[in-house]
C-alpha positions in Angstrom: 20.4 16.3 41.0 22.1 14.2 38.3 19.4 12.6 36.1 21.7 10.3 34.2 23.7 7.1 34.8 27.1 7.8 33.3 29.0 4.5 32.7 32.5 5.8 32.3 35.7 4.0 31.2 37.9 2.6 34.0 40.5 5.0 32.6 39.9 8.6 33.5 38.9 11.0 30.8 41.6 13.3 29.5 42.1 16.5 31.6 41.9 18.7 28.5 38.3 19.6 27.7 37.2 18.8 24.2 35.9 21.6 22.0 33.0 19.6 20.7 30.7 17.0 22.3 28.7 14.8 20.0 25.4 13.6 21.4 23.9 10.5 19.9 20.5 9.3 21.3 19.7 5.7 20.6 16.9 3.2 21.3 17.6 -0.5 20.8 19.3 -0.2 17.4 22.8 -1.4 18.1 23.7 -2.4 14.6 22.8 1.1 13.3 24.5 2.7 16.2 27.7 0.8 15.5 27.8 2.1 11.9 27.3 5.6 13.2 30.0 5.4 15.8 32.5 4.1 13.4 32.0 7.2 11.3 32.1 9.5 14.4 35.3 8.0 15.7 37.0 8.4 12.4 36.5 12.2 12.1 39.4 14.2 10.8 39.9 16.1 14.1 42.5 15.3 16.8 41.4 12.8 19.4 41.3 15.5 22.1 39.2 17.9 20.1 35.9 16.1 20.6 34.1 13.4 22.6 31.2 11.1 21.7 28.3 10.6 24.1 25.8 7.8 23.5 22.6 8.3 25.4 20.7 5.0 25.6 17.0 5.8 25.7 16.1 2.2 25.5 18.1 1.0 28.5 19.4 -1.8 26.4 22.0 -4.3 27.6 23.2 -5.0 24.0 23.7 -1.3 23.4 25.7 -0.9 26.6 27.9 -3.9 25.8 28.5 -2.6 22.3 29.6 0.8 23.5 31.8 -0.7 26.2 33.5 -3.1 23.8 34.1 -0.3 21.3 35.4 2.0 24.1 38.1 -0.4 25.0 39.3 -0.5 21.4 39.0 3.3 21.1 41.2 3.8 24.2 43.8 1.4 23.0 44.1 3.4 19.7 44.0 6.9 21.3 40.7 7.7 19.8 38.2 10.4 21.1 36.6 9.7 24.5 33.4 7.6 24.1 30.8 7.8 26.9 27.6 5.9 27.7 24.6 7.5 29.5 21.2 6.3 30.5 18.6 8.9 31.5 17.2 7.9 34.9 13.9 9.6 34.4 11.7 10.2 31.4 11.8 8.8 27.9 12.1 10.0 24.3 14.6 11.8 22.1 14.2 15.2 23.9 15.0 13.6 27.3 17.9 11.7 25.8 19.4 14.8 24.1 19.1 16.9 27.2 20.8 14.2 29.2 23.6 14.2 26.7 24.4 17.9 26.3 24.1 18.5 30.1 26.7 15.8 30.7 28.9 17.1 27.9 32.3 18.8 28.4 32.5 20.7 25.1 31.2 24.2 24.5 29.8 23.2 21.1 27.3 20.4 21.0 26.9 18.4 17.8 23.7 16.5 17.5 23.1 13.5 15.2 21.1 10.3 15.3 22.0 6.6 15.5 20.8 5.9 12.0 23.1 8.4 10.3 26.6 8.1 8.8 28.4 11.5 9.2 31.0 12.2 6.6 34.6 12.3 7.7 34.9 16.1 7.8 31.4 16.6 9.4 32.6 18.0 12.7 35.3 20.1 11.2 32.9 21.7 8.7 30.2 22.3 11.3 32.7 24.0 13.7 34.2 26.1 10.9 30.8 27.3 9.8 29.6 28.6 13.2 30.0 32.4 13.2 30.5 34.2 16.6 27.1 35.9 16.4 25.2 32.6 15.7 23.5 30.4 18.3 23.7 27.3 16.1 24.1 26.0 12.6 22.4 23.2 10.7 24.2 20.9 8.4 23.0 19.0 5.3 21.3 15.6 5.4 21.6 13.4 2.3 19.1 10.6 1.9 19.9 8.1 -0.8 16.9 6.4 -2.3 16.4 3.7 -4.9 15.6 4.5 -8.6 11.9 3.6 -7.9 11.5 4.8 -4.3 8.6 3.9 -2.1 6.4 6.5 -0.4 8.4 5.9 2.8 11.6 6.6 1.1 10.2 9.9 -0.3 9.0 10.9 3.1 12.4 10.2 4.6 13.9 12.2 1.8 12.1 15.2 3.2 14.9 15.6 5.7 17.0 17.0 2.8 14.7 20.0 2.7 14.2 20.5 6.4 15.4 23.8 7.9 16.8 22.5 11.2 16.9 18.8 12.3 18.8 17.2 15.1 20.2 14.6 12.8 22.7 17.3 11.9 22.9 20.3 14.1 25.6 22.2 16.0 24.4 24.3 19.0 26.4 26.4 21.4 26.2 25.0 25.0 25.5 28.5 26.3 22.5 28.8 23.9 21.1 25.5 25.1 21.5 26.6 28.7 19.7 29.9 28.0 16.6 28.2 26.5 16.6 25.2 28.8 17.4 22.7 26.2 14.7 20.5 24.5 11.1 20.6 25.7 10.7 17.1 27.1 6.9 17.1 26.4 7.8 16.1 22.9 8.1 12.4 23.7 8.3 11.3 20.1 11.0 12.2 17.5 8.8 14.9 16.0 8.9 18.7 16.2 11.2 18.8 19.2 13.9 20.1 16.8 11.6 22.8 15.3 10.6 23.9 18.8 14.3 24.3 19.8 15.0 26.1 16.5 12.2 28.7 17.1 13.2 29.3 20.7 16.9 29.7 19.8 16.0 32.2 17.1 13.7 34.1 19.5 15.8 34.1 22.7 19.4 33.7 21.6 20.3 34.6 18.0 20.3 33.5 14.4 20.8 30.0 13.1 23.2 29.6 10.2 23.8 26.9 7.6 26.8 24.6 7.4 26.3 23.3 3.9 29.5 21.3 3.8 28.7 19.5 7.1 27.0 16.4 5.7 25.5 13.3 7.2 24.1 10.5 5.2 20.7 9.2 6.4 20.0 5.7 4.8 16.3 4.9 4.8 15.5 2.4 7.5 13.4 -0.6 6.4 9.9 -0.4 7.8 7.0 -2.8 8.0 3.7 -2.4 6.0 1.7 0.6 7.0 4.4 2.8 8.5 2.5 5.9 7.4 -0.4 4.9 9.6 1.8 4.8 12.7 3.3 8.1 11.8 0.0 9.9 12.1 0.4 9.9 15.9 3.2 12.5 15.4 0.5 15.0 14.5 -0.4 15.2 18.2 2.8 17.1 18.7 2.1 19.5 15.9 -0.6 20.8 18.3 2.0 21.5 21.0 4.3 23.2 18.5 1.4 25.3 17.3 0.5 26.3 20.8 4.0 27.5 21.5 4.8 29.1 18.1 1.5 29.9 16.3 2.9 32.4 13.8 6.0 30.5 12.9 4.0 27.2 12.7 1.7 28.7 10.0 4.6 30.5 8.2 7.1 27.7 8.2 5.4 24.3 9.0 1.9 24.3 7.7 0.0 27.3 6.4 -3.5 25.8 6.5 -5.1 22.8 8.1 -5.6 19.6 6.0 -9.2 20.5 5.0 -9.4 17.5 2.6 -8.9 15.2 5.5 -11.7 16.8 7.4 -13.9 16.6 4.3 -13.3 12.9 3.9 -14.2 12.2 7.5 -17.3 14.4 7.3 -18.5 12.8 4.1 -17.9 9.3 5.5 -19.9 10.1 8.6 -22.8 11.6 6.6 -22.8 8.6 4.3 -23.0 6.3 7.3 -25.8 8.2 8.9 -27.7 8.5 5.6 -27.4 4.8 5.0 -28.9 4.0 8.4 -31.6 6.5 7.7 -32.5 4.8 4.4 -31.3 7.7 2.3 -29.4 5.6 -0.2 -28.9 8.2 -2.8 -27.3 10.6 -0.4 -25.2 7.9 1.2 -23.9 6.8 -2.2 -23.1 10.3 -3.3 -21.2 11.1 -0.1 -19.3 7.8 -0.3 -18.4 8.5 -3.9 -17.1 12.0 -3.1 -15.0 10.6 -0.2 -13.7 7.8 -2.4 -12.7 10.3 -5.0 -10.7 12.3 -2.4 -9.0 9.1 -1.2 -8.0 8.2 -4.8 -6.6 11.7 -5.2 -4.5 11.3 -2.1 -3.2 7.9 -3.2 -2.4 9.3 -6.7 -0.3 12.0 -5.2 1.6 9.6 -3.0 2.2 7.3 -5.9 3.5 10.0 -8.2 7.1 9.3 -9.1 7.2 6.3 -6.7 7.3 2.5 -7.1 4.6 0.8 -9.0 5.2 -2.6 -7.3 1.7 -4.1 -6.8 2.3 -4.5 -3.0 3.3 -0.8 -2.8 0.3 0.3 -4.8 -2.0 -1.8 -2.6 -0.4 -0.3 0.5 -0.9 3.3 -0.8 -4.6 2.7 -1.6 -5.3 1.1 1.8 -3.4 3.6 3.9 -4.7 6.6 1.9 -8.2 5.5 3.0 -7.2 5.3 6.7 -4.8 8.3 7.0 -7.5 11.0 7.0 -9.3 9.4 9.9 -6.2 8.8 12.0 -4.8 12.3 11.2 -8.0 14.0 12.3 -8.2 11.9 15.4 -4.6 12.7 16.5 -5.1 16.4 15.6 -8.2 16.7 17.7 -6.6 14.6 20.5 -3.6 16.9 20.5 -5.8 20.0 20.6 -7.6 18.6 23.7 -4.4 17.4 25.4 -2.5 20.6 24.9 -5.6 22.8 25.3 -5.2 24.7 22.1 -7.6 25.6 19.3 -5.8 23.5 16.6 -7.2 22.1 13.4 
């Protein structure tokens, strides 16, 4: 059964199958999507060599209108085929990417995100780098940051060091078919790419590097406290750990965040001691927890902005992150039924 709504152009797609299908999931960010599509439709490959598939996970009328308007201009200029899909069931980037590659006509699937700007030779470099024995290759993500970056900018810059991210990945369609694509239980944009990477390595073959295939990933502006909302992602660390325990400890996180557990435990003991009238014990535990929080805040502020608002945000969120992180870790352990700390 077809699980997507494919809003095709009134003009039939070319009979010749493209070599590459670019899959771009998006969710209610038409301005960013437009920037990405301009870069994708200007790649230095022939118009028939690739197609671009936008998968609208947000079922957004503005996004559909944007793609349709751009498609008319693309067809008039003999640009690559541009397609628009909506998944009929499910939600999240894993669902969207599965809908995209399953509807694709190319044998090589290139994944990127709506907030990236691929360089002009991105597709050519990715295709050129894929060796016959490899299941996939990952390109390079470049994250420009300001001279005095915020903690959020530094966190986003971590994409530059990631092994395999779907902001810049080229995967053989046959490899995706063999592993069944993305695990749609990963309903947030977190760890679904690592899960795919580990399954490809185990079931299909090695993953190479396409160092010259570059996408630029500008840092999106985020409201205050974005680091607090991001703690929910940890729930999916538990799922990744359940599926790939050894690889998770070797390549994601070697040990649990014991300092977070220590802060939570100390805070609880301080609270109980205070109610029991043990003021000295309560004060000592609170002081030790506070010292840990200041250490966390200091690490996050190292080589980042000293703007008073940013400093205040780091102090406040550093006090809350341990509690949220532990909560979502334990919730993930319960939800996925795995002994995960």
